[in-house]
Each structure stands twice: as C-alpha cells, then as structure tokens.
C-alpha positions in Angstrom: 6.1 23.3 10.2 5.4 20.5 12.6 4.1 17.5 10.7 2.4 15.1 13.1 1.0 12.5 10.8 0.9 11.5 7.1 -2.2 10.2 5.3 -1.8 8.5 2.0 -5.0 8.5 0.0 -5.6 5.8 -2.7 -8.5 6.1 -5.1 -10.3 2.7 -5.8 -13.1 1.6 -8.0 -14.9 -0.7 -5.5 -14.3 0.2 -1.8 -15.5 -3.2 -0.4 -13.3 -5.2 -2.7 -10.3 -2.8 -2.2 -10.7 -2.9 1.5 -10.7 -6.7 1.5 -7.7 -6.8 -0.8 -5.7 -4.4 1.3 -6.6 -6.2 4.5 -5.4 -9.5 3.1 -2.3 -8.1 1.3 -1.1 -6.0 4.3 -2.4 -8.3 7.0 -4.7 -5.6 8.5 -7.6 -5.7 10.8 -10.9 -3.9 10.1 -10.5 -0.3 9.1 -9.8 2.0 12.1 -12.2 4.7 10.8 -15.0 5.1 8.3 -15.4 8.9 8.6 -17.6 9.3 5.5 -19.5 7.1 3.1 -17.1 5.8 0.5 -14.0 6.3 2.7 -12.1 4.0 5.1 -8.9 4.6 7.0 -6.3 2.2 8.5 -3.9 3.4 11.2 -0.5 1.9 10.2 1.4 3.5 13.0 3.2 6.5 11.6 1.0 6.7 8.5 -2.7 6.4 7.8 -3.8 4.6 4.7 -7.0 6.0 3.3 -9.0 4.2 0.6 -11.6 6.3 -1.2 -14.2 5.2 -3.7 -13.2 7.3 -6.7 -13.5 5.1 -9.9 -12.6 7.9 -12.2 -9.1 8.3 -10.7 -8.4 4.7 -9.6 -5.1 3.4 -10.9 -4.0 6.8 -12.2 -0.3 7.6 -12.2 0.8 10.1 -9.7 0.0 8.3 -6.5 3.3 7.3 -4.9 3.3 5.2 -1.8 6.5 3.6 -0.5 6.4 1.6 2.7 9.6 0.8 4.6 9.7 -2.9 5.8 12.3 -4.9 7.6 12.7 -7.5 4.9 11.6 -6.7 1.4 12.5 -10.1 0.1 10.3 -11.8 2.7 7.4 -9.6 1.9 7.9 -10.1 -1.8 7.8 -13.9 -1.2 4.7 -13.6 0.9 2.8 -11.5 -1.6 3.8 -13.8 -4.5 2.7 -16.8 -2.4 -0.7 -15.1 -2.1 -0.8 -14.8 -5.9 -0.6 -11.0 -5.9 0.9 -8.9 -8.7 4.5 -8.1 -7.6 7.4 -6.7 -9.7 10.9 -8.2 -9.5 13.0 -7.1 -6.6 15.5 -4.4 -7.4 18.6 -4.4 -5.2 20.9 -1.4 -5.0 23.8 -2.7 -3.1 24.4 -0.9 0.2 21.3 1.3 -0.4 17.9 -0.5 -0.7 15.9 -3.4 -1.9 12.7 -2.4 -3.6 9.7 -3.9 -5.3 6.2 -2.9 -6.2 2.9 -4.5 -5.4 0.0 -3.6 -7.8 -3.6 -3.6 -6.5 -6.6 -4.7 -8.6 -7.2 -1.0 -9.6 -3.6 -0.6 -11.0 -2.3 1.4 -8.0 1.3 0.6 -7.2 2.7 0.4 -3.6 6.5 0.3 -3.2 8.1 -1.8 -0.5 11.6 -0.7 0.6 14.3 -2.2 2.9 17.3 0.0 3.6 20.5 -2.0 3.3 22.9 0.5 5.0 
C-alpha cells in the first residue's frame, strides 16, 4: 500500500460558522477546495482537513485528529488568548506535550509536540 495523502473529515452543524472558526483558530486562508455543496477542504501540507455539513454527527465521539506542532505550549497560549476552549497541557516527560482544542460543535483536535 502506498498512501500518498490523508484527509481528515470533521462533521459540523453550520459549515459557514465552522469554516470561519477553523480559519481563525488554525490561521488558515480561504478553503483550497469546495468540491461539493456542504463540503470545504483545506490543504494543510501533508494532510487535508475536510469540513462537512452533517448536523446529525457533529461532535460525535470517534473522530480523532491529532496535529503535530513545533511548540504545543505556544499554540495552547495562542488558542487560550483567542478565548477558545482548550484543555490543560499534559506533559509526558521525554515523550510528548499534548492538549485538546474543542470546536463549537464539540469536536476535539489534539495538538502534540514530541519531546524526544
């Protein structure tokens, strides 16, 4: 198997509001693609982030998204400064720092910095 890309799909209640929230939270430009009505996609480099209007499944457990960042503590501070819902930072010495950012639909995005 030769995997060439990964797309993470997140169900949201209100696509316009979710798009604005993700753009502000992750400092993104306009969506790279809007392939279908009710669907937008952002090219994050090695991963595509796809927001899909799906009110019935928004915020459901089971979606697991973890994004590796250079400095989890700095991102945590930035999100908190924006008034966004972030968990406490968990530090596993010599392994990782990790926290979760919760979007308005209840979806959780993990942010990880490897400490090794």
